[in-house]
N, C-alpha and C positions, 0 to 999 in steps of 0.2 A: 444615518441608521438603516441597517438592512431590513427589508420586508421579510416576512415569513417565507414567502414565495422564493425570493431572491437568495435568502439564506439556505433554504432546502436545495436550490439549484447549485449554489456554491459548494455545499457539503457534498452533493452527489458527484460534482465534477471532480472534487479532491479525492473522493473515495475511488472513482474511476482511475484517476491518475496513479493512486497508490497501487491499485490492483494491476494495472498495466507495468508499473515498475517491478512488482513482484513476479510477474510472468517473465519479465526480461531477465531478472536474476536466476529464475528457475531454468530458463533456456541457456543461459550462460553456463550453468552446472553441467549440461549436456555437450559442451563443447569438447570435441576430441583432442586429447593430448593436454588437457588443463593440468597445470602443476597443482601440487598439493597446497601451496602457499596461496595460490589464486583461489582454490576451491575454499580454503579457510577464510579468506576475505570475503568471498561471496556469501558463505553461510553466516558470516558475522553480520553482513549488511542485511541479509534475508531476516535473520532473526530480529534485528532492530526494526526492520520494515514490518513484520508481522505483529509485533507489539503495537506499533503505531496504527496498523490497520485495525487491530481489535478495539483500540481506544476510539478511532475515527469512526468505526461502524457503529459503535455504541452511541456516539454523539448523533449520528446520523439517524439512527432508529429513534432516539429520543425526539429528534426534530420532526420526523415524519409522524410519529405517534402523538405528538403534541397537538 
């Protein structure tokens, strides 16, 4: 079983990882010559990641505030 400190550390690391992934996707959207299909795929992935980020951020906030 994870201690509260270890759980908080794990949640924060996962939150950081998700944020870095979102930043990477945003940077990919700025790639010159990106095709419409590539843009659609990136936007789809970005949308899914943002939903996951919202849920993950809420869980992290609950853990930090607990």
